[in-house]
mmCIF file as Biopython writes it, N, C-alpha, C and O atoms, coordinates in Angstrom:
data_model
#
loop_
_atom_site.group_PDB
_atom_site.id
_atom_site.type_symbol
_atom_site.label_atom_id
_atom_site.label_alt_id
_atom_site.label_comp_id
_atom_site.label_asym_id
_atom_site.label_entity_id
_atom_site.label_seq_id
_atom_site.pdbx_PDB_ins_code
_atom_site.Cartn_x
_atom_site.Cartn_y
_atom_site.Cartn_z
_atom_site.occupancy
_atom_site.B_iso_or_equiv
_atom_site.auth_seq_id
_atom_site.auth_asym_id
_atom_site.pdbx_PDB_model_num
ATOM 1   N N  . UNK A ? 1  ? 36.695 200.908 121.514 1.0 0.0 1  A 1 
ATOM 2   C CA . UNK A ? 1  ? 35.533 200.529 122.308 1.0 0.0 1  A 1 
ATOM 3   C C  . UNK A ? 1  ? 35.237 202.114 122.206 1.0 0.0 1  A 1 
ATOM 4   O O  . UNK A ? 1  ? 34.089 202.478 121.954 1.0 0.0 1  A 1 
ATOM 5   N N  . UNK A ? 2  ? 36.357 203.137 122.416 1.0 0.0 2  A 1 
ATOM 6   C CA . UNK A ? 2  ? 35.951 204.413 122.701 1.0 0.0 2  A 1 
ATOM 7   C C  . UNK A ? 2  ? 35.659 205.094 121.218 1.0 0.0 2  A 1 
ATOM 8   O O  . UNK A ? 2  ? 34.792 205.956 121.077 1.0 0.0 2  A 1 
ATOM 9   N N  . UNK A ? 3  ? 36.558 204.565 120.027 1.0 0.0 3  A 1 
ATOM 10  C CA . UNK A ? 3  ? 36.126 204.921 118.778 1.0 0.0 3  A 1 
ATOM 11  C C  . UNK A ? 3  ? 34.862 204.987 118.334 1.0 0.0 3  A 1 
ATOM 12  O O  . UNK A ? 3  ? 34.441 205.827 117.539 1.0 0.0 3  A 1 
ATOM 13  N N  . UNK A ? 4  ? 34.083 203.888 118.961 1.0 0.0 4  A 1 
ATOM 14  C CA . UNK A ? 4  ? 32.799 203.431 118.221 1.0 0.0 4  A 1 
ATOM 15  C C  . UNK A ? 4  ? 31.512 204.643 119.137 1.0 0.0 4  A 1 
ATOM 16  O O  . UNK A ? 4  ? 30.445 205.125 118.759 1.0 0.0 4  A 1 
ATOM 17  N N  . UNK A ? 5  ? 32.193 204.743 120.269 1.0 0.0 5  A 1 
ATOM 18  C CA . UNK A ? 5  ? 31.545 205.920 121.773 1.0 0.0 5  A 1 
ATOM 19  C C  . UNK A ? 5  ? 31.456 207.079 120.468 1.0 0.0 5  A 1 
ATOM 20  O O  . UNK A ? 5  ? 30.523 207.132 119.667 1.0 0.0 5  A 1 
ATOM 21  N N  . UNK A ? 6  ? 32.381 207.768 120.472 1.0 0.0 6  A 1 
ATOM 22  C CA . UNK A ? 6  ? 32.506 208.966 120.359 1.0 0.0 6  A 1 
ATOM 23  C C  . UNK A ? 6  ? 32.314 208.523 118.845 1.0 0.0 6  A 1 
ATOM 24  O O  . UNK A ? 6  ? 32.849 209.538 118.398 1.0 0.0 6  A 1 
ATOM 25  N N  . UNK A ? 7  ? 31.948 207.753 117.610 1.0 0.0 7  A 1 
ATOM 26  C CA . UNK A ? 7  ? 31.692 207.557 116.233 1.0 0.0 7  A 1 
ATOM 27  C C  . UNK A ? 7  ? 30.013 207.710 115.843 1.0 0.0 7  A 1 
ATOM 28  O O  . UNK A ? 7  ? 29.478 207.856 114.744 1.0 0.0 7  A 1 
ATOM 29  N N  . UNK A ? 8  ? 29.404 207.610 117.273 1.0 0.0 8  A 1 
ATOM 30  C CA . UNK A ? 8  ? 27.982 206.926 117.539 1.0 0.0 8  A 1 
ATOM 31  C C  . UNK A ? 8  ? 27.764 208.739 118.064 1.0 0.0 8  A 1 
ATOM 32  O O  . UNK A ? 8  ? 26.992 209.467 117.440 1.0 0.0 8  A 1 
ATOM 33  N N  . UNK A ? 9  ? 28.361 209.114 118.952 1.0 0.0 9  A 1 
ATOM 34  C CA . UNK A ? 9  ? 27.620 210.572 119.711 1.0 0.0 9  A 1 
ATOM 35  C C  . UNK A ? 9  ? 27.549 211.241 118.571 1.0 0.0 9  A 1 
ATOM 36  O O  . UNK A ? 9  ? 26.517 211.864 118.317 1.0 0.0 9  A 1 
ATOM 37  N N  . UNK A ? 10 ? 29.182 211.234 117.220 1.0 0.0 10 A 1 
ATOM 38  C CA . UNK A ? 10 ? 28.989 212.151 116.350 1.0 0.0 10 A 1 
ATOM 39  C C  . UNK A ? 10 ? 27.562 212.022 115.113 1.0 0.0 10 A 1 
ATOM 40  O O  . UNK A ? 10 ? 26.951 212.896 114.497 1.0 0.0 10 A 1 
ATOM 41  N N  . UNK A ? 11 ? 27.449 210.724 115.136 1.0 0.0 11 A 1 
ATOM 42  C CA . UNK A ? 11 ? 25.911 210.879 113.859 1.0 0.0 11 A 1 
ATOM 43  C C  . UNK A ? 11 ? 24.963 211.257 114.626 1.0 0.0 11 A 1 
ATOM 44  O O  . UNK A ? 11 ? 24.082 211.989 114.173 1.0 0.0 11 A 1 
ATOM 45  N N  . UNK A ? 12 ? 24.948 210.849 115.905 1.0 0.0 12 A 1 
ATOM 46  C CA . UNK A ? 12 ? 23.244 211.000 116.750 1.0 0.0 12 A 1 
ATOM 47  C C  . UNK A ? 12 ? 23.638 213.011 116.754 1.0 0.0 12 A 1 
ATOM 48  O O  . UNK A ? 12 ? 22.562 213.597 116.633 1.0 0.0 12 A 1 
ATOM 49  N N  . UNK A ? 13 ? 24.479 213.721 116.827 1.0 0.0 13 A 1 
ATOM 50  C CA . UNK A ? 13 ? 24.689 215.156 116.594 1.0 0.0 13 A 1 
ATOM 51  C C  . UNK A ? 13 ? 24.168 215.168 115.528 1.0 0.0 13 A 1 
ATOM 52  O O  . UNK A ? 13 ? 22.987 215.482 115.379 1.0 0.0 13 A 1 
ATOM 53  N N  . UNK A ? 14 ? 25.157 214.736 114.324 1.0 0.0 14 A 1 
ATOM 54  C CA . UNK A ? 14 ? 24.532 214.870 113.110 1.0 0.0 14 A 1 
ATOM 55  C C  . UNK A ? 14 ? 23.905 214.810 112.886 1.0 0.0 14 A 1 
ATOM 56  O O  . UNK A ? 14 ? 23.635 215.944 112.491 1.0 0.0 14 A 1 
ATOM 57  N N  . UNK A ? 15 ? 23.009 214.150 112.714 1.0 0.0 15 A 1 
ATOM 58  C CA . UNK A ? 15 ? 21.740 213.407 112.633 1.0 0.0 15 A 1 
ATOM 59  C C  . UNK A ? 15 ? 20.251 214.159 113.399 1.0 0.0 15 A 1 
ATOM 60  O O  . UNK A ? 15 ? 19.180 214.276 112.805 1.0 0.0 15 A 1 
ATOM 61  N N  . UNK A ? 16 ? 20.543 214.663 115.005 1.0 0.0 16 A 1 
ATOM 62  C CA . UNK A ? 16 ? 19.713 215.878 115.402 1.0 0.0 16 A 1 
ATOM 63  C C  . UNK A ? 16 ? 20.016 217.238 114.622 1.0 0.0 16 A 1 
ATOM 64  O O  . UNK A ? 16 ? 18.917 217.761 114.439 1.0 0.0 16 A 1 
ATOM 65  N N  . UNK A ? 17 ? 20.768 217.839 114.217 1.0 0.0 17 A 1 
ATOM 66  C CA . UNK A ? 17 ? 21.468 218.897 113.663 1.0 0.0 17 A 1 
ATOM 67  C C  . UNK A ? 17 ? 21.082 218.595 112.536 1.0 0.0 17 A 1 
ATOM 68  O O  . UNK A ? 17 ? 21.178 219.700 112.000 1.0 0.0 17 A 1 
ATOM 69  N N  . UNK A ? 18 ? 20.619 217.758 111.565 1.0 0.0 18 A 1 
ATOM 70  C CA . UNK A ? 18 ? 19.792 217.756 110.333 1.0 0.0 18 A 1 
ATOM 71  C C  . UNK A ? 18 ? 18.236 217.857 110.469 1.0 0.0 18 A 1 
ATOM 72  O O  . UNK A ? 18 ? 17.425 218.030 109.559 1.0 0.0 18 A 1 
ATOM 73  N N  . UNK A ? 19 ? 17.936 217.673 112.166 1.0 0.0 19 A 1 
ATOM 74  C CA . UNK A ? 19 ? 16.084 217.225 112.004 1.0 0.0 19 A 1 
ATOM 75  C C  . UNK A ? 19 ? 16.334 219.280 112.622 1.0 0.0 19 A 1 
ATOM 76  O O  . UNK A ? 19 ? 15.373 220.048 112.650 1.0 0.0 19 A 1 
ATOM 77  N N  . UNK A ? 20 ? 17.389 219.595 112.913 1.0 0.0 20 A 1 
ATOM 78  C CA . UNK A ? 20 ? 17.024 220.690 113.556 1.0 0.0 20 A 1 
ATOM 79  C C  . UNK A ? 20 ? 16.862 221.953 112.251 1.0 0.0 20 A 1 
ATOM 80  O O  . UNK A ? 20 ? 16.228 223.005 112.329 1.0 0.0 20 A 1 
ATOM 81  N N  . UNK A ? 21 ? 17.498 221.536 111.322 1.0 0.0 21 A 1 
ATOM 82  C CA . UNK A ? 21 ? 17.496 222.665 109.735 1.0 0.0 21 A 1 
ATOM 83  C C  . UNK A ? 21 ? 16.346 222.139 109.370 1.0 0.0 21 A 1 
ATOM 84  O O  . UNK A ? 21 ? 15.706 223.024 108.802 1.0 0.0 21 A 1 
ATOM 85  N N  . UNK A ? 22 ? 15.617 220.924 109.413 1.0 0.0 22 A 1 
ATOM 86  C CA . UNK A ? 22 ? 14.272 220.291 108.502 1.0 0.0 22 A 1 
ATOM 87  C C  . UNK A ? 22 ? 13.167 220.812 109.349 1.0 0.0 22 A 1 
ATOM 88  O O  . UNK A ? 22 ? 12.002 220.917 108.964 1.0 0.0 22 A 1 
ATOM 89  N N  . UNK A ? 23 ? 13.618 221.137 110.553 1.0 0.0 23 A 1 
ATOM 90  C CA . UNK A ? 23 ? 11.820 222.136 111.492 1.0 0.0 23 A 1 
ATOM 91  C C  . UNK A ? 23 ? 12.072 223.457 110.899 1.0 0.0 23 A 1 
ATOM 92  O O  . UNK A ? 23 ? 11.150 223.993 110.285 1.0 0.0 23 A 1 
ATOM 93  N N  . UNK A ? 24 ? 13.464 224.182 111.031 1.0 0.0 24 A 1 
ATOM 94  C CA . UNK A ? 24 ? 14.078 225.394 110.835 1.0 0.0 24 A 1 
ATOM 95  C C  . UNK A ? 24 ? 12.938 225.730 109.312 1.0 0.0 24 A 1 
ATOM 96  O O  . UNK A ? 24 ? 12.023 226.548 109.216 1.0 0.0 24 A 1 
ATOM 97  N N  . UNK A ? 25 ? 13.381 224.892 108.453 1.0 0.0 25 A 1 
ATOM 98  C CA . UNK A ? 25 ? 12.711 225.361 107.386 1.0 0.0 25 A 1 
ATOM 99  C C  . UNK A ? 25 ? 11.009 225.019 107.172 1.0 0.0 25 A 1 
ATOM 100 O O  . UNK A ? 25 ? 10.166 225.834 106.799 1.0 0.0 25 A 1 
ATOM 101 N N  . UNK A ? 26 ? 10.868 224.136 107.386 1.0 0.0 26 A 1 
ATOM 102 C CA . UNK A ? 26 ? 9.240  223.906 107.859 1.0 0.0 26 A 1 
ATOM 103 C C  . UNK A ? 26 ? 8.399  225.239 109.001 1.0 0.0 26 A 1 
ATOM 104 O O  . UNK A ? 26 ? 7.323  225.118 109.586 1.0 0.0 26 A 1 
ATOM 105 N N  . UNK A ? 27 ? 9.302  226.385 109.010 1.0 0.0 27 A 1 
ATOM 106 C CA . UNK A ? 27 ? 8.885  227.511 110.076 1.0 0.0 27 A 1 
ATOM 107 C C  . UNK A ? 27 ? 8.722  226.713 110.730 1.0 0.0 27 A 1 
ATOM 108 O O  . UNK A ? 27 ? 7.529  226.461 110.559 1.0 0.0 27 A 1 
ATOM 109 N N  . UNK A ? 28 ? 9.263  225.743 111.769 1.0 0.0 28 A 1 
ATOM 110 C CA . UNK A ? 28 ? 8.854  225.736 112.888 1.0 0.0 28 A 1 
ATOM 111 C C  . UNK A ? 28 ? 10.146 226.065 114.049 1.0 0.0 28 A 1 
ATOM 112 O O  . UNK A ? 28 ? 10.899 225.366 114.727 1.0 0.0 28 A 1 
ATOM 113 N N  . UNK A ? 29 ? 9.928  227.500 113.853 1.0 0.0 29 A 1 
ATOM 114 C CA . UNK A ? 29 ? 11.558 228.383 114.847 1.0 0.0 29 A 1 
ATOM 115 C C  . UNK A ? 29 ? 11.477 227.721 116.592 1.0 0.0 29 A 1 
ATOM 116 O O  . UNK A ? 29 ? 12.478 227.941 117.274 1.0 0.0 29 A 1 
ATOM 117 N N  . UNK A ? 30 ? 10.847 227.301 116.949 1.0 0.0 30 A 1 
ATOM 118 C CA . UNK A ? 30 ? 10.878 226.709 118.418 1.0 0.0 30 A 1 
ATOM 119 C C  . UNK A ? 30 ? 11.517 226.000 118.381 1.0 0.0 30 A 1 
ATOM 120 O O  . UNK A ? 30 ? 12.679 225.886 118.771 1.0 0.0 30 A 1 
ATOM 121 N N  . UNK A ? 31 ? 10.321 224.904 117.509 1.0 0.0 31 A 1 
ATOM 122 C CA . UNK A ? 31 ? 11.530 223.452 117.527 1.0 0.0 31 A 1 
ATOM 123 C C  . UNK A ? 31 ? 12.687 223.162 117.633 1.0 0.0 31 A 1 
ATOM 124 O O  . UNK A ? 31 ? 13.414 222.499 118.373 1.0 0.0 31 A 1 
ATOM 125 N N  . UNK A ? 32 ? 12.793 224.279 116.043 1.0 0.0 32 A 1 
ATOM 126 C CA . UNK A ? 32 ? 14.439 224.279 116.077 1.0 0.0 32 A 1 
ATOM 127 C C  . UNK A ? 32 ? 15.392 224.921 116.759 1.0 0.0 32 A 1 
ATOM 128 O O  . UNK A ? 32 ? 16.556 225.028 116.373 1.0 0.0 32 A 1 
ATOM 129 N N  . UNK A ? 33 ? 14.866 225.445 117.963 1.0 0.0 33 A 1 
ATOM 130 C CA . UNK A ? 33 ? 16.141 225.836 118.621 1.0 0.0 33 A 1 
ATOM 131 C C  . UNK A ? 33 ? 16.397 225.160 119.572 1.0 0.0 33 A 1 
ATOM 132 O O  . UNK A ? 33 ? 17.554 225.013 119.966 1.0 0.0 33 A 1 
ATOM 133 N N  . UNK A ? 34 ? 15.118 224.477 120.270 1.0 0.0 34 A 1 
ATOM 134 C CA . UNK A ? 34 ? 15.177 223.164 121.268 1.0 0.0 34 A 1 
ATOM 135 C C  . UNK A ? 34 ? 15.572 221.625 120.974 1.0 0.0 34 A 1 
ATOM 136 O O  . UNK A ? 34 ? 15.590 220.725 121.813 1.0 0.0 34 A 1 
ATOM 137 N N  . UNK A ? 35 ? 15.957 221.493 119.279 1.0 0.0 35 A 1 
ATOM 138 C CA . UNK A ? 35 ? 16.398 220.299 119.086 1.0 0.0 35 A 1 
ATOM 139 C C  . UNK A ? 35 ? 17.513 220.875 118.853 1.0 0.0 35 A 1 
ATOM 140 O O  . UNK A ? 35 ? 18.457 220.141 119.145 1.0 0.0 35 A 1 
ATOM 141 N N  . UNK A ? 36 ? 17.952 222.350 118.260 1.0 0.0 36 A 1 
ATOM 142 C CA . UNK A ? 36 ? 19.527 222.933 118.570 1.0 0.0 36 A 1 
ATOM 143 C C  . UNK A ? 36 ? 20.305 221.928 119.987 1.0 0.0 36 A 1 
ATOM 144 O O  . UNK A ? 36 ? 21.109 221.028 120.231 1.0 0.0 36 A 1 
ATOM 145 N N  . UNK A ? 37 ? 19.302 222.943 120.630 1.0 0.0 37 A 1 
ATOM 146 C CA . UNK A ? 37 ? 19.976 223.048 122.048 1.0 0.0 37 A 1 
ATOM 147 C C  . UNK A ? 37 ? 20.014 221.640 122.615 1.0 0.0 37 A 1 
ATOM 148 O O  . UNK A ? 37 ? 20.923 221.446 123.422 1.0 0.0 37 A 1 
ATOM 149 N N  . UNK A ? 38 ? 19.474 220.957 122.441 1.0 0.0 38 A 1 
ATOM 150 C CA . UNK A ? 38 ? 19.041 219.592 122.789 1.0 0.0 38 A 1 
ATOM 151 C C  . UNK A ? 38 ? 20.562 218.484 121.798 1.0 0.0 38 A 1 
ATOM 152 O O  . UNK A ? 38 ? 21.079 217.429 122.168 1.0 0.0 38 A 1 
ATOM 153 N N  . UNK A ? 39 ? 20.727 218.967 121.060 1.0 0.0 39 A 1 
ATOM 154 C CA . UNK A ? 39 ? 22.163 218.648 119.550 1.0 0.0 39 A 1 
ATOM 155 C C  . UNK A ? 39 ? 23.599 219.330 120.540 1.0 0.0 39 A 1 
ATOM 156 O O  . UNK A ? 39 ? 24.658 218.758 120.800 1.0 0.0 39 A 1 
ATOM 157 N N  . UNK A ? 40 ? 23.307 220.231 120.793 1.0 0.0 40 A 1 
ATOM 158 C CA . UNK A ? 40 ? 24.376 220.685 121.252 1.0 0.0 40 A 1 
ATOM 159 C C  . UNK A ? 40 ? 24.713 220.308 122.611 1.0 0.0 40 A 1 
ATOM 160 O O  . UNK A ? 40 ? 25.886 220.360 122.978 1.0 0.0 40 A 1 
ATOM 161 N N  . UNK A ? 41 ? 23.703 219.901 123.455 1.0 0.0 41 A 1 
ATOM 162 C CA . UNK A ? 41 ? 24.021 219.453 124.949 1.0 0.0 41 A 1 
ATOM 163 C C  . UNK A ? 41 ? 24.905 218.232 124.357 1.0 0.0 41 A 1 
ATOM 164 O O  . UNK A ? 41 ? 26.065 218.091 124.745 1.0 0.0 41 A 1 
ATOM 165 N N  . UNK A ? 42 ? 24.251 217.232 123.279 1.0 0.0 42 A 1 
ATOM 166 C CA . UNK A ? 42 ? 24.484 215.649 122.981 1.0 0.0 42 A 1 
ATOM 167 C C  . UNK A ? 42 ? 26.531 216.262 122.524 1.0 0.0 42 A 1 
ATOM 168 O O  . UNK A ? 42 ? 27.463 215.568 122.119 1.0 0.0 42 A 1 
ATOM 169 N N  . UNK A ? 43 ? 26.496 217.356 122.757 1.0 0.0 43 A 1 
ATOM 170 C CA . UNK A ? 43 ? 28.116 217.780 121.888 1.0 0.0 43 A 1 
ATOM 171 C C  . UNK A ? 43 ? 29.156 217.980 122.811 1.0 0.0 43 A 1 
ATOM 172 O O  . UNK A ? 43 ? 30.350 217.722 122.662 1.0 0.0 43 A 1 
ATOM 173 N N  . UNK A ? 44 ? 28.145 218.835 124.517 1.0 0.0 44 A 1 
ATOM 174 C CA . UNK A ? 44 ? 29.220 218.702 125.245 1.0 0.0 44 A 1 
ATOM 175 C C  . UNK A ? 44 ? 29.459 218.046 126.162 1.0 0.0 44 A 1 
ATOM 176 O O  . UNK A ? 44 ? 30.500 218.022 126.818 1.0 0.0 44 A 1 
ATOM 177 N N  . UNK A ? 45 ? 27.770 216.976 126.403 1.0 0.0 45 A 1 
ATOM 178 C CA . UNK A ? 45 ? 27.875 216.619 127.673 1.0 0.0 45 A 1 
ATOM 179 C C  . UNK A ? 45 ? 29.154 215.381 128.219 1.0 0.0 45 A 1 
ATOM 180 O O  . UNK A ? 45 ? 29.564 215.163 129.359 1.0 0.0 45 A 1 
ATOM 181 N N  . UNK A ? 46 ? 29.561 214.697 126.833 1.0 0.0 46 A 1 
ATOM 182 C CA . UNK A ? 46 ? 30.305 213.592 126.565 1.0 0.0 46 A 1 
ATOM 183 C C  . UNK A ? 46 ? 32.101 214.354 127.318 1.0 0.0 46 A 1 
ATOM 184 O O  . UNK A ? 46 ? 33.072 213.636 127.559 1.0 0.0 46 A 1 
ATOM 185 N N  . UNK A ? 47 ? 32.081 215.315 127.452 1.0 0.0 47 A 1 
ATOM 186 C CA . UNK A ? 47 ? 33.351 216.161 128.120 1.0 0.0 47 A 1 
ATOM 187 C C  . UNK A ? 47 ? 33.511 216.083 129.642 1.0 0.0 47 A 1 
ATOM 188 O O  . UNK A ? 47 ? 34.589 215.985 130.228 1.0 0.0 47 A 1 
ATOM 189 N N  . UNK A ? 48 ? 32.259 216.140 130.223 1.0 0.0 48 A 1 
ATOM 190 C CA . UNK A ? 48 ? 31.980 216.470 131.698 1.0 0.0 48 A 1 
ATOM 191 C C  . UNK A ? 48 ? 31.843 214.667 132.017 1.0 0.0 48 A 1 
ATOM 192 O O  . UNK A ? 48 ? 31.884 214.290 133.188 1.0 0.0 48 A 1 
ATOM 193 N N  . UNK A ? 49 ? 31.733 213.955 131.227 1.0 0.0 49 A 1 
ATOM 194 C CA . UNK A ? 49 ? 31.441 212.256 132.023 1.0 0.0 49 A 1 
ATOM 195 C C  . UNK A ? 49 ? 32.851 211.630 131.346 1.0 0.0 49 A 1 
ATOM 196 O O  . UNK A ? 49 ? 33.520 211.896 130.347 1.0 0.0 49 A 1 
ATOM 197 N N  . UNK A ? 50 ? 32.922 210.754 132.328 1.0 0.0 50 A 1 
ATOM 198 C CA . UNK A ? 50 ? 34.152 209.704 131.873 1.0 0.0 50 A 1 
ATOM 199 C C  . UNK A ? 50 ? 33.284 208.623 131.087 1.0 0.0 50 A 1 
ATOM 200 O O  . UNK A ? 50 ? 32.260 208.036 131.438 1.0 0.0 50 A 1 
ATOM 201 N N  . UNK A ? 51 ? 34.083 208.545 129.818 1.0 0.0 51 A 1 
ATOM 202 C CA . UNK A ? 51 ? 33.186 207.862 128.764 1.0 0.0 51 A 1 
ATOM 203 C C  . UNK A ? 51 ? 34.035 206.485 129.344 1.0 0.0 51 A 1 
ATOM 204 O O  . UNK A ? 51 ? 33.344 206.465 130.362 1.0 0.0 51 A 1 
ATOM 205 N N  . UNK A ? 52 ? 34.565 205.815 129.458 1.0 0.0 52 A 1 
ATOM 206 C CA . UNK A ? 52 ? 35.822 204.783 129.460 1.0 0.0 52 A 1 
ATOM 207 C C  . UNK A ? 52 ? 36.677 204.813 130.302 1.0 0.0 52 A 1 
ATOM 208 O O  . UNK A ? 52 ? 37.610 204.012 130.263 1.0 0.0 52 A 1 
#
């Protein structure tokens, strides 16, 4: 079960980073930075929360 949780967190992180890159290429710098911040939080918060 833990593997499924970490896999889903990783996929969500990668999707969010990809969207942030797309925003950056569309000249939406503020939106890209905010999305990158959200992606960073997705990657860091699970270490502070007990998953299982």
